[in-house]
C-alpha positions as CSV (number, residue, x, y, z in Angstrom):
1,X,56.5,23.9,15.4
2,X,54.6,21.5,17.1
3,X,51.5,23.6,16.7
4,X,52.0,23.4,12.8
5,X,52.5,19.8,12.9
6,X,49.3,19.7,14.9
7,X,47.2,21.6,12.5
8,X,48.8,19.4,9.4
9,X,47.5,16.4,11.4
10,X,44.0,17.9,12.0
11,X,43.2,19.1,8.8
12,X,42.8,15.4,7.1
13,X,40.3,14.3,10.0
14,X,38.1,17.1,9.2
15,X,37.6,16.6,5.6
16,X,36.8,13.1,6.4
17,X,34.2,14.2,8.6
18,X,32.9,16.3,6.3
19,X,32.7,13.2,3.8
20,X,30.9,11.3,6.3
21,X,28.6,13.9,7.2
22,X,27.9,14.1,3.1
23,X,27.3,10.1,3.3
24,X,25.0,10.3,6.2
25,X,22.9,13.0,4.7
26,X,22.4,11.1,1.6
27,X,21.4,8.3,3.4
28,X,19.1,10.0,5.8
29,X,17.4,11.6,2.9
30,X,16.8,8.7,1.3
31,X,14.9,7.2,4.0
32,X,12.8,10.5,4.5
33,X,11.9,10.3,0.5
34,X,11.0,6.6,1.3
35,X,8.2,7.8,3.8
36,X,7.0,10.4,1.6
37,X,6.3,7.9,-1.1
38,X,8.9,9.8,-3.4
39,X,10.6,6.1,-4.1
40,X,12.5,7.4,-7.6
41,X,14.1,10.1,-5.8
42,X,14.6,8.0,-2.7
43,X,16.6,5.6,-5.1
44,X,18.7,8.4,-6.3
45,X,19.5,9.5,-2.9
46,X,20.6,6.2,-2.0
47,X,22.7,5.6,-5.5
48,X,24.4,8.8,-4.5
49,X,25.4,7.4,-1.0
50,X,26.5,4.5,-2.6
51,X,28.8,6.5,-4.8
52,X,30.1,8.5,-2.2
53,X,30.8,5.7,0.0
54,X,32.7,3.7,-2.5
55,X,35.0,6.8,-3.1
56,X,35.8,7.6,0.6
57,X,35.7,3.8,1.1
58,X,33.2,3.8,3.8
59,X,32.6,0.4,3.7
60,X,29.7,0.1,6.3
61,X,27.9,2.6,4.7
62,X,28.6,1.2,1.4
63,X,26.9,-1.8,2.7
64,X,23.9,0.2,4.2
65,X,23.0,2.0,0.6
66,X,23.1,-1.4,-1.2
67,X,20.9,-2.7,1.1
68,X,18.2,0.1,1.0
69,X,18.6,-0.3,-2.9
70,X,17.8,-3.9,-2.4
71,X,14.4,-3.3,-0.5
72,X,13.5,-0.8,-3.1
73,X,13.8,-3.4,-5.5
74,X,11.7,-5.7,-3.6
75,X,8.9,-2.3,-3.1
76,X,8.9,-2.2,-7.1
77,X,8.7,-6.0,-7.6
78,X,11.5,-5.7,-10.0
79,X,13.2,-9.3,-10.0
80,X,16.1,-7.8,-12.3
81,X,17.0,-5.4,-9.7
82,X,16.3,-7.6,-7.2
83,X,19.1,-10.0,-8.7
84,X,21.8,-7.5,-9.2
85,X,21.5,-5.8,-6.0
86,X,21.2,-9.0,-4.0
87,X,24.6,-10.3,-5.9
88,X,26.0,-7.2,-4.8
89,X,25.2,-7.1,-1.4
90,X,26.4,-11.3,-1.0
91,X,29.6,-10.2,-2.8
92,X,30.1,-7.2,-0.1
93,X,29.3,-10.0,2.9
94,X,31.8,-12.1,1.0
95,X,34.9,-9.9,0.7
96,X,34.3,-7.4,4.0
97,X,32.2,-9.7,6.6
98,X,33.5,-7.0,9.7
99,X,31.8,-3.9,7.8
100,X,28.5,-5.4,7.8
101,X,25.8,-3.9,9.1
102,X,22.4,-4.9,10.3
103,X,20.3,-3.4,8.0
104,X,21.8,-5.5,5.8
105,X,20.0,-8.5,7.6
106,X,16.8,-6.4,7.6
107,X,16.4,-6.1,3.9
108,X,17.6,-9.6,2.9
109,X,14.7,-10.4,5.5
110,X,12.1,-8.2,4.0
111,X,13.2,-9.7,0.4
112,X,12.6,-13.1,1.5
113,X,9.1,-12.0,2.8
114,X,8.6,-11.0,-0.7
115,X,9.6,-14.4,-2.1
116,X,7.5,-16.1,0.6
117,X,10.7,-17.8,2.3
118,X,9.4,-17.1,5.6
119,X,11.9,-19.1,7.5
120,X,14.8,-17.7,6.0
121,X,13.5,-14.4,6.5
122,X,13.1,-15.4,10.3
123,X,16.8,-15.9,10.5
124,X,17.6,-12.5,8.8
125,X,15.7,-10.6,11.1
126,X,17.2,-12.3,14.4
127,X,20.4,-11.5,12.7
128,X,19.5,-8.2,12.3
129,X,18.2,-7.8,15.8
130,X,21.6,-9.2,17.1
131,X,23.2,-7.0,15.1
132,X,21.5,-4.0,16.2
133,X,21.6,-5.0,20.0
134,X,25.8,-5.3,19.8
135,X,26.2,-2.1,18.0
136,X,24.0,-0.4,21.0
137,X,25.8,-2.1,23.7
138,X,29.1,-0.2,21.8
139,X,27.9,2.8,20.6
140,X,24.5,4.0,21.4
141,X,24.0,6.2,24.2
142,X,19.9,4.6,25.1
143,X,17.5,6.8,23.7
144,X,20.1,8.8,21.2
145,X,19.6,9.5,17.6
146,X,21.3,6.8,15.4
147,X,24.0,7.5,15.0
148,X,25.2,10.2,17.3
149,X,27.7,11.6,15.0
150,X,28.6,11.3,11.4
151,X,31.8,9.9,12.2
152,X,31.0,7.5,14.8
153,X,30.6,4.3,12.1
154,X,27.4,3.7,13.3
155,X,24.6,4.2,10.6
156,X,21.0,3.8,10.7
157,X,19.5,0.5,11.3
158,X,16.2,-0.2,8.9
159,X,15.8,3.5,8.8
160,X,15.3,3.9,12.6
161,X,16.1,7.1,14.4
162,X,17.0,5.8,17.9
163,X,18.1,2.7,19.3
164,X,14.9,1.9,20.9
165,X,13.0,1.9,17.4
166,X,15.9,0.1,15.9
167,X,15.1,-3.0,18.3
168,X,11.7,-2.5,18.3
169,X,11.5,-2.7,14.2
170,X,13.4,-5.9,14.6
171,X,11.0,-7.8,17.1
172,X,8.1,-6.5,15.1
173,X,9.2,-8.0,11.8
174,X,9.9,-11.2,14.0
175,X,6.0,-11.5,15.0
176,X,5.2,-11.0,11.6
177,X,7.2,-13.3,10.0
178,X,6.3,-16.0,13.0
179,X,2.6,-15.6,11.8
180,X,3.1,-16.0,8.3
181,X,4.7,-19.4,9.3
182,X,1.9,-20.4,11.0
183,X,2.7,-19.6,14.5
184,X,-0.4,-17.4,15.1
185,X,-0.5,-17.4,18.9
186,X,3.2,-16.7,19.7
187,X,2.8,-14.1,17.0
188,X,0.1,-12.6,18.6
189,X,1.5,-12.5,21.6
190,X,4.9,-11.1,20.8
191,X,3.0,-8.1,18.8
192,X,1.0,-7.2,22.1
193,X,4.1,-7.5,24.3
194,X,6.1,-5.3,22.2
195,X,3.4,-2.6,22.0
196,X,2.9,-2.8,25.9
197,X,6.8,-2.4,26.3
198,X,6.8,0.6,24.1
199,X,3.6,2.5,25.0
200,X,5.0,4.9,26.6
201,X,8.6,5.6,24.1
202,X,6.2,5.1,21.3
203,X,8.8,4.3,18.2
204,X,8.4,5.6,15.0
205,X,6.8,3.3,12.4
206,X,6.9,0.4,14.8
207,X,3.3,1.1,16.7
208,X,1.6,1.6,13.2
209,X,3.0,-1.6,11.6
210,X,1.9,-3.4,15.2
211,X,-1.7,-2.0,14.9
212,X,-1.9,-3.0,11.1
213,X,-1.1,-7.0,12.0
214,X,-2.9,-7.0,14.8
215,X,-5.9,-5.8,12.6
216,X,-5.0,-8.2,10.1
217,X,-5.5,-10.9,12.9
218,X,-9.0,-9.8,13.7
219,X,-9.7,-9.6,10.4
220,X,-8.8,-13.2,9.7
221,X,-10.9,-14.0,12.5
222,X,-14.0,-11.8,11.0
223,X,-14.1,-9.6,14.1
224,X,-14.3,-6.8,11.6
225,X,-15.0,-4.0,14.2
226,X,-11.7,-4.9,16.3
227,X,-9.8,-4.8,13.1
228,X,-11.3,-1.5,12.1
229,X,-10.5,0.1,15.4
230,X,-7.0,-1.2,15.0
231,X,-6.6,-0.4,11.5
232,X,-7.8,3.6,12.6
233,X,-4.9,3.3,15.8
234,X,-2.3,2.6,12.5
235,X,-3.9,5.2,10.6
236,X,-3.6,7.8,13.2
237,X,0.0,6.4,13.8
238,X,1.3,7.0,10.5
239,X,-0.6,10.3,10.0
240,X,1.4,11.7,13.1
241,X,4.6,10.4,11.5
242,X,3.9,11.7,8.2
243,X,4.7,8.2,7.1
244,X,2.7,8.2,3.7
245,X,4.5,5.1,2.9
246,X,3.1,2.9,5.5
247,X,0.0,4.5,5.4
248,X,-0.9,3.1,1.8
249,X,-1.1,0.0,3.7
250,X,-3.7,1.3,5.9
251,X,-6.1,2.3,3.2
252,X,-5.4,-1.1,1.8
253,X,-6.7,-2.5,4.9
254,X,-9.5,-0.3,4.5
255,X,-10.5,-1.6,1.0
256,X,-10.4,-5.1,2.1
257,X,-12.5,-4.3,5.5
258,X,-15.5,-2.5,3.3
259,X,-15.2,-5.6,0.7
260,X,-15.9,-7.6,3.6
261,X,-18.6,-5.4,4.9
262,X,-20.2,-5.5,1.5
263,X,-19.7,-1.7,1.5
264,X,-18.8,-2.5,-2.3
265,X,-18.5,1.3,-3.5
266,X,-16.4,2.5,-0.4
267,X,-14.0,-0.4,-1.3
268,X,-13.8,0.6,-4.8
269,X,-13.1,4.4,-3.7
270,X,-10.1,3.2,-1.7
271,X,-8.7,0.8,-4.1
272,X,-9.1,3.8,-7.1
273,X,-7.5,6.2,-4.3
274,X,-4.6,3.8,-4.1
275,X,-4.2,3.2,-7.9
276,X,-3.6,7.2,-8.0
277,X,-1.1,7.0,-5.1
278,X,0.9,4.2,-6.6
279,X,1.1,5.4,-10.2
280,X,5.0,5.5,-9.7
281,X,7.3,3.0,-10.9
282,X,8.4,1.9,-7.4
283,X,5.4,0.6,-6.1
284,X,5.4,-3.0,-7.9
285,X,4.5,-4.9,-4.8
286,X,1.6,-3.0,-3.4
287,X,0.1,-2.9,-7.0
288,X,0.1,-6.7,-7.2
289,X,-1.8,-6.6,-3.9
290,X,-4.5,-3.8,-5.4
291,X,-4.9,-5.9,-8.3
292,X,-5.8,-9.2,-6.3
293,X,-7.9,-7.2,-4.1
294,X,-9.5,-5.7,-6.9
295,X,-10.4,-9.3,-8.4
296,X,-11.4,-10.3,-5.4
297,X,-14.1,-7.7,-5.0
298,X,-15.4,-8.0,-8.8
299,X,-16.0,-11.4,-7.5
300,X,-17.7,-10.6,-4.4
301,X,-19.6,-7.3,-5.2
302,X,-21.7,-7.9,-7.9
303,X,-23.2,-9.3,-11.3
304,X,-23.0,-6.1,-13.1
305,X,-20.5,-3.4,-11.9
306,X,-21.5,0.4,-13.7
307,X,-18.7,2.5,-13.0
308,X,-20.2,6.0,-13.8
309,X,-17.2,8.0,-12.5
310,X,-15.2,6.2,-15.2
311,X,-17.4,5.4,-17.8
312,X,-16.9,1.5,-17.2
313,X,-19.4,-1.3,-17.0
314,X,-17.8,-5.1,-15.8
315,X,-19.9,-8.0,-16.3
316,X,-19.7,-11.2,-14.2
317,X,-18.6,-13.0,-17.2
318,X,-15.6,-10.8,-16.3
319,X,-15.8,-8.6,-19.6
320,X,-14.8,-5.1,-19.1
321,X,-16.9,-2.4,-21.4
322,X,-15.5,1.5,-21.9
323,X,-18.4,3.6,-22.6
324,X,-16.5,6.6,-22.7
325,X,-18.4,9.6,-23.1
326,X,-21.5,8.1,-23.9
327,X,-23.7,9.3,-21.2
328,X,-27.2,8.4,-22.3
329,X,-26.4,4.5,-21.9
330,X,-25.0,5.5,-18.2
331,X,-27.6,7.3,-17.7
332,X,-30.2,4.7,-18.7
333,X,-28.2,2.3,-16.6
334,X,-28.3,4.4,-13.4
335,X,-31.9,4.9,-13.8
336,X,-32.8,1.3,-14.0
337,X,-30.4,0.1,-11.7
338,X,-32.2,2.7,-9.1
339,X,-35.3,0.8,-9.5
340,X,-34.2,-2.6,-9.4
341,X,-32.2,-2.1,-6.1
342,X,-35.3,-0.9,-4.2
343,X,-35.8,-3.0,-1.5
344,X,-39.7,-3.0,-1.6
345,X,-39.6,-4.0,-5.3
346,X,-36.5,-5.7,-6.4
347,X,-37.5,-7.1,-9.8
348,X,-39.4,-3.6,-10.7
349,X,-38.2,-2.1,-13.5
350,X,-39.6,1.3,-15.5
351,X,-42.1,2.4,-18.0
352,X,-40.5,3.9,-21.5
353,X,-42.3,6.9,-20.2
354,X,-40.7,7.2,-17.0
355,X,-37.3,6.4,-18.9
356,X,-37.8,9.1,-21.3
357,X,-38.2,11.3,-18.5
358,X,-35.3,10.7,-16.2
359,X,-33.1,10.3,-18.6
360,X,-34.0,12.9,-21.4
361,X,-35.9,15.2,-18.9
362,X,-38.9,15.2,-21.5
363,X,-42.4,14.3,-21.5
364,X,-42.7,10.9,-23.5
365,X,-44.3,10.7,-26.8
366,X,-44.1,7.7,-28.4
367,X,-43.5,8.9,-32.0
368,X,-40.8,11.0,-31.2
369,X,-39.1,8.9,-28.3
370,X,-39.5,5.0,-29.1
371,X,-37.2,4.7,-31.8
372,X,-34.5,6.8,-29.7
373,X,-35.1,4.3,-26.5
374,X,-34.9,1.2,-28.8
375,X,-32.0,2.2,-30.7
376,X,-30.0,2.8,-27.2
377,X,-31.7,-0.1,-25.6
378,X,-29.9,-2.0,-28.2
379,X,-26.7,-0.6,-28.2
380,X,-26.5,-1.3,-24.4
381,X,-27.5,-4.8,-25.0
382,X,-24.7,-5.3,-27.4
383,X,-22.2,-3.8,-24.9
384,X,-23.0,-6.2,-22.1
385,X,-25.3,-9.3,-23.4
386,X,-23.0,-12.7,-23.7
387,X,-26.4,-13.7,-26.3
388,X,-28.2,-10.3,-27.4
389,X,-30.6,-12.8,-28.5
390,X,-31.0,-14.4,-24.9
391,X,-30.9,-11.3,-22.6
392,X,-29.3,-11.8,-19.2
393,X,-28.9,-8.5,-18.0
394,X,-31.6,-6.1,-19.7
395,X,-34.8,-7.4,-19.9
396,X,-38.4,-6.0,-21.6
397,X,-40.8,-5.4,-18.9
398,X,-44.4,-4.5,-19.2
399,X,-44.5,-1.3,-21.3
400,X,-40.7,-0.8,-20.6
401,X,-37.4,-2.6,-19.4
402,X,-35.8,-3.7,-16.1
403,X,-32.9,-5.3,-15.0
404,X,-33.1,-9.4,-14.7
405,X,-34.6,-10.1,-10.8
406,X,-32.0,-11.2,-8.5
407,X,-29.0,-9.5,-10.5
408,X,-26.5,-7.9,-8.0
409,X,-26.1,-4.7,-9.4
410,X,-23.6,-2.0,-8.3
411,X,-23.4,1.7,-9.5
412,X,-20.6,3.7,-8.5
413,X,-21.1,7.4,-8.5
414,X,-18.3,9.9,-7.4
415,X,-18.4,8.9,-3.6
416,X,-18.1,10.8,-0.4
417,X,-14.6,10.5,1.4
418,X,-14.9,8.0,4.2
419,X,-15.6,9.9,7.5
420,X,-12.2,8.5,9.1
421,X,-10.2,10.2,6.0
422,X,-11.8,13.5,6.7
423,X,-11.2,13.5,10.1
424,X,-7.8,12.8,9.9
425,X,-7.1,14.8,7.1
426,X,-8.9,18.0,8.8
427,X,-6.1,17.4,11.5
428,X,-3.3,17.8,9.6
């Protein structure tokens, strides 16, 4: 009789454990999908975790799921979703203060950073750290996965897989926020101290984040060689972890460095790669940064940008012209830009005979080619000149044409992948 009653008492416990495991798996899937840049699927996983946690009254998991959805709304740069999930989270904090996990404060800190409220973000990351350390004292064996069991009541902290990683991630975010508040020396010291302390353990994501941060500090001081070395370390760290989400931020850093080094084709290559990788709706925040960097690049780089890969021309007046499949016009511009860019004769142009030979691959005959050439030159001028009667870009030159002397021109071909990417991809 006693054994039967004992069986009855144990049955509900095993069901509860199965429910907790189901919730935990949904949360874990959400974090993994985020690292793989599948943000829409990650959102679905966190919504599933939220629904399950509400159904089975797992309050801590409920708060964690809402926090993750808030973080994704911030990454999507979606004000309506941010407002919705912040309201949900604030309501939870008011009604169930004893069930608030550290992840809540991490995500609130991330949103405050998005909104440039750096003092508020610092407070939230401090609360995250205090909560994580307190949880660690109560629940985490040193170096163990978080949680040790699905029924322990302890879930992930900022997506960390170990206690050390959870704590280190909090310190890393504090270093970043300190810099954003203007405490540059203190922020740099803290980042270097975290790297030193966790050098052997190498907690996931944290090392790459710190290398990115220190690289940005070097970049701001125009120590570009040092910045590149640090970005390459971040690159290797994120690739080793298969963390494609943070790898996007490395590519963005490479684009900035290429612009500062005046390697404009390479900068455009990185930004083009980023635009393709962030085509989904969940990347609003980084898309905004990519657009701002593209605008800086267009201002810094050239008076006339000729994108042969996409058939687009941009002028210093800010206009963008699509040539679609007008390859003849692109080929004329390419030939003239090559002549313009010779180091020994910057103001040189091409004769009509040279243009015909390069563009049409034919021997020049005035009666057959002059009208064809005049027609296409006129089409080009209508596209790129602010005033066709007073050309500023495409000028007459001797028995032919040239691009205006001193004009900064960039012709983008289909570019070779950077050596750093070729090496890293070869290691996969």
